[in-house]
Wavefront OBJ file of the C-alpha trace (Angstrom):
o trace
v 99.129 83.310 80.830
v 99.960 81.780 77.458
v 101.166 85.147 76.173
v 102.244 86.778 79.451
v 105.870 85.667 79.256
v 106.373 86.294 75.551
v 109.124 88.847 74.900
v 109.938 88.964 78.618
v 113.401 88.359 80.025
v 113.371 86.205 83.155
v 116.356 85.835 85.477
v 116.501 82.681 87.607
v 119.166 82.122 90.245
v 120.139 78.560 91.059
v 118.555 77.294 87.872
v 120.597 74.185 87.106
v 118.573 71.770 89.269
v 115.356 71.324 91.231
v 112.689 74.008 91.102
v 115.014 76.387 89.248
v 115.604 73.936 86.412
v 111.892 73.156 86.237
v 111.170 76.886 85.983
v 113.553 77.159 83.038
v 111.677 74.459 81.117
v 108.257 75.801 82.127
v 108.892 79.424 81.178
v 110.647 78.622 77.909
v 107.431 76.909 76.785
v 105.641 80.227 77.382
v 108.022 82.160 75.142
v 110.276 83.755 77.760
v 113.938 84.562 77.302
v 115.823 83.222 80.303
v 119.115 83.906 82.068
v 120.268 81.377 84.654
v 123.130 81.412 87.112
v 124.696 78.572 89.059
v 127.928 77.873 90.884
v 129.104 74.966 88.718
v 130.030 75.343 85.053
v 129.502 71.643 84.348
v 125.943 71.772 85.683
v 125.181 74.804 83.522
v 126.738 73.119 80.491
v 124.546 70.065 81.094
v 121.492 72.328 81.313
v 122.386 73.991 78.014
v 122.824 70.631 76.317
v 119.553 69.293 77.693
v 117.475 72.378 76.914
v 119.248 73.309 73.649
v 117.426 76.615 73.213
v 118.946 79.884 72.003
v 116.649 81.767 74.394
v 118.610 80.363 77.358
v 121.703 82.161 78.660
v 123.803 80.702 81.482
v 126.383 82.343 83.714
v 128.593 81.042 86.507
v 127.910 82.979 89.704
v 127.786 82.385 93.448
v 124.888 84.471 94.761
v 126.556 84.794 98.172
v 129.212 86.958 96.465
v 127.990 90.474 95.703
v 130.399 90.956 92.779
v 129.186 87.717 91.167
v 125.581 88.894 91.379
v 126.442 92.214 89.747
v 128.399 90.463 86.999
v 125.486 88.100 86.327
v 122.880 90.849 86.146
v 125.139 93.071 84.011
v 125.827 90.175 81.629
v 122.107 89.449 81.327
v 121.288 93.048 80.437
v 124.176 93.143 77.972
v 122.848 89.942 76.369
v 119.116 90.660 76.285
v 118.856 94.402 76.910
v 116.518 94.241 79.903
v 115.135 92.253 82.815
v 111.390 91.900 83.349
v 111.220 89.204 86.023
v 113.719 88.145 88.682
v 113.182 84.802 90.425
v 115.448 84.499 93.470
v 115.493 80.727 93.643
v 119.062 79.846 94.711
v 119.062 78.366 98.178
v 120.582 75.883 100.570
v 119.233 74.078 103.640
v 120.640 72.498 106.805
v 119.788 69.869 109.413
v 121.386 70.058 112.842
v 120.489 71.154 116.347
v 121.681 74.640 117.217
v 123.674 73.325 120.179
v 125.750 71.153 117.833
v 126.064 73.701 115.073
v 129.114 75.638 113.950
v 127.938 79.236 113.625
v 129.552 79.433 110.175
v 126.719 77.201 108.926
v 124.140 79.853 109.823
v 126.256 82.486 108.109
v 126.468 80.379 104.938
v 122.703 80.045 104.802
v 122.145 83.754 105.359
v 124.743 84.613 102.707
v 123.071 82.443 100.067
v 119.368 82.518 100.925
v 119.040 86.095 102.176
v 121.975 88.134 100.883
v 121.850 86.422 97.492
v 118.266 87.645 97.163
v 119.230 91.153 98.267
v 122.222 91.410 95.914
v 120.444 90.193 92.784
v 117.356 92.262 93.528
v 119.443 95.402 94.051
v 121.251 95.097 90.730
v 118.213 94.001 88.701
v 115.834 96.518 90.268
v 116.433 99.500 87.909
v 115.555 97.427 84.844
v 112.585 95.757 86.558
v 111.318 99.159 87.674
v 111.626 100.550 84.157
v 109.628 97.595 82.819
v 107.107 97.454 85.700
v 108.097 93.852 86.195
v 108.119 91.299 88.981
v 110.517 90.271 91.757
v 110.008 86.787 93.183
v 111.552 85.044 96.166
v 111.314 81.267 96.411
v 110.998 80.927 100.169
v 109.615 78.080 102.279
v 107.070 77.221 104.920
v 110.132 77.738 107.156
v 109.709 81.435 106.364
v 106.407 81.403 108.241
v 107.176 78.843 110.928
v 110.530 78.149 112.577
v 111.472 74.488 112.152
v 113.580 72.480 114.614
v 117.067 71.485 113.442
v 116.735 74.168 110.760
v 117.501 77.336 112.716
v 119.687 78.833 109.998
v 117.295 77.871 107.213
v 114.270 79.296 109.038
v 116.129 82.494 109.913
v 117.212 83.039 106.311
v 113.703 82.497 104.950
v 112.109 84.748 107.586
v 114.641 87.405 106.574
v 113.909 86.925 102.882
v 110.176 87.293 103.386
v 110.549 90.357 105.593
v 112.768 91.989 102.987
v 110.367 91.208 100.158
v 107.290 92.339 102.094
v 108.929 95.679 102.866
v 110.027 96.006 99.241
v 106.533 95.176 98.028
v 105.077 97.917 100.202
v 107.609 100.417 98.879
v 106.503 99.530 95.339
v 102.744 99.639 95.760
v 102.521 102.543 93.313
v 105.469 101.917 90.981
v 104.009 99.096 88.894
v 106.537 96.585 90.240
v 105.058 93.425 91.740
v 106.900 91.682 94.573
v 105.860 88.203 95.630
v 107.201 85.252 97.583
v 106.522 81.580 97.047
v 106.441 78.988 99.814
v 106.514 75.440 98.479
v 105.842 72.595 100.846
v 108.213 69.623 100.732
v 109.255 69.329 97.082
v 111.183 66.566 95.349
v 114.563 68.196 94.738
v 118.248 68.017 95.605
v 118.041 70.539 98.460
v 117.971 67.930 101.236
v 120.951 66.060 99.770
v 122.973 69.276 99.786
v 121.671 70.415 103.195
v 124.516 71.222 105.581
v 125.326 69.141 108.638
v 126.681 70.602 111.930
v 130.151 70.999 110.400
v 128.904 72.715 107.257
v 129.294 69.696 104.964
v 126.594 68.368 102.627
v 124.688 65.548 104.331
v 124.415 63.770 100.929
v 121.156 62.027 101.791
v 117.507 62.883 102.220
v 115.373 61.900 105.239
v 112.204 61.984 103.133
v 110.604 59.730 100.535
v 111.163 62.025 97.559
v 108.754 60.029 95.407
v 105.812 61.091 97.590
v 106.581 64.816 97.432
v 105.250 67.473 95.081
v 107.357 67.466 91.925
v 109.559 70.393 90.984
v 107.699 70.582 87.677
v 104.341 70.963 89.436
v 105.789 73.683 91.658
v 107.208 75.508 88.633
v 103.831 75.443 86.878
v 102.142 76.980 89.933
v 104.833 79.652 90.228
v 104.388 80.572 86.562
v 100.634 80.968 87.060
v 101.164 83.131 90.143
v 103.635 85.398 88.338
v 101.207 85.780 85.455
v 98.476 86.803 87.897
v 100.908 89.106 89.765
v 100.029 87.526 93.104
v 101.370 88.655 96.467
v 102.070 85.222 97.921
v 101.833 81.594 96.920
v 101.724 78.815 99.530
v 101.735 75.293 98.127
v 100.500 71.894 99.376
v 97.724 71.255 101.869
v 100.251 70.607 104.615
v 101.954 73.919 103.904
v 98.713 75.897 103.914
v 97.605 74.243 107.151
v 100.951 75.007 108.796
v 100.728 78.694 107.872
v 97.142 78.889 109.144
v 97.865 77.137 112.443
v 100.975 79.257 113.023
v 98.714 82.319 112.991
v 95.824 80.891 115.007
v 97.387 78.386 117.414
v 101.180 78.929 117.498
v 101.676 77.207 120.863
v 99.734 74.136 119.782
v 101.772 74.020 116.585
v 105.037 73.940 118.555
v 104.254 70.417 119.710
v 102.955 69.278 116.327
v 106.051 70.498 114.505
v 108.394 68.975 117.093
v 106.716 65.586 116.864
v 106.637 65.691 113.071
v 110.359 66.338 112.708
v 111.260 63.921 115.500
v 109.831 61.116 113.352
v 112.204 61.830 110.445
v 114.768 59.091 109.791
v 117.965 60.083 111.563
v 116.327 63.129 113.158
v 118.617 65.168 115.435
v 115.632 65.408 117.809
v 115.711 61.690 118.614
l 1 2 3 4 5 6 7 8 9 10 11 12 13 14 15 16 17 18 19 20 21 22 23 24 25 26 27 28 29 30 31 32 33 34 35 36 37 38 39 40 41 42 43 44 45 46 47 48 49 50 51 52 53 54 55 56 57 58 59 60 61 62 63 64 65 66 67 68 69 70 71 72 73 74 75 76 77 78 79 80 81 82 83 84 85 86 87 88 89 90 91 92 93 94 95 96 97 98 99 100 101 102 103 104 105 106 107 108 109 110 111 112 113 114 115 116 117 118 119 120 121 122 123 124 125 126 127 128 129 130 131 132 133 134 135 136 137 138 139 140 141 142 143 144 145 146 147 148 149 150 151 152 153 154 155 156 157 158 159 160 161 162 163 164 165 166 167 168 169 170 171 172 173 174 175 176 177 178 179 180 181 182 183 184 185 186 187 188 189 190 191 192 193 194 195 196 197 198 199 200 201 202 203 204 205 206 207 208 209 210 211 212 213 214 215 216 217 218 219 220 221 222 223 224 225 226 227 228 229 230 231 232 233 234 235 236 237 238 239 240 241 242 243 244 245 246 247 248 249 250 251 252 253 254 255 256 257 258 259 260 261 262 263 264 265 266 267 268 269 270
């Protein structure tokens, strides 16, 4: 893997924080050229100042907007001449019972998590196809198992994985690899920015972030999986067990998942 990313152009959506930012640092150490998009110019400027590497290109784009995705991909190709790897990492979460939820919250999650993946993949695909590259979706265990108080998040990740699985099958003989990554709970900002019933950031996390898998560890595992051109990557023992039980004992898992999320501080299930 030490040489796999050399002379390759990697596109990462949502790369100014969390797993995306960790991927930037990880892949730059392997010699990749990287293009990153994010919604906030100041966050991208801070990333540029921290990384300080001429191989990093940043671009302001909201992946829920199709025109922004096209502009980002076009700018990347204009800058570096090609795209070898696309990592659809941009995402947002939520925490609210469906009965209390404004439907616009579900739409926001689908627009970012699902449609953002579709838009960027569509525009980057010709270059990735020409280079027999890789398309990655950073999904979640919620893409295998619906989670209570996360109806919109689970739906968007199920949709992402279905899209990528179909796309992978279409590309079995083209040389393009399509894979999806399902981290377990990871220390990141995603729970602080998760939407409440009214669509506002909850600005707090119900978990002890210090006990979670670090974004840097997740990024290292993703890099290895890309280098090996894997189909899927499920991280953490809890995540792997959840995926297994959802296949073997889905009814039993209903109760386990309910009880687990009911114990969260401030859980809507209480």
